[in-house]
C-alpha positions, 0 to 999 in steps of 0.5 A: 078455069073449070078445074078452079071453079069446081075446086072452089065452089063444089059445095055451092054447085052441088046445091045449085039448080041448072042455070042459077049460078048467082051464088057461085058467081058471087063467091068466084068474084069475091076470090077473084076467079075468072068464069064465064057461063059455059065454064059455070055450066060445065062445072055444074054438070060434072058436080051434079053427076059426081059424089065428091070433089075428087071424083068431080076433078077426075071426071073433068080430067077424063073429059078433057083428055078424050075431048068430050068437054063440049058434049057436057056443055050441050047436055047442061044447056038442054037441062037449063032450057027445060028448067026455064 
């Protein structure tokens, strides 16, 4: 699910602010791609920390293989709290 979100919404995620995923949600709903808040948050954090779609997908794969996706979620939740 996270890979689909990044692949289809990379540009919108890049322009988004932490916690404000309304534009991304609209696009995903239009395309019929499932999503939840945690997946959006992880996709946002990975997108913000990379310079290209290819790099973002590579970063996601690295975190999935090492089992550290949850640590990304914790980081972005703190960032969202700060922005609120």
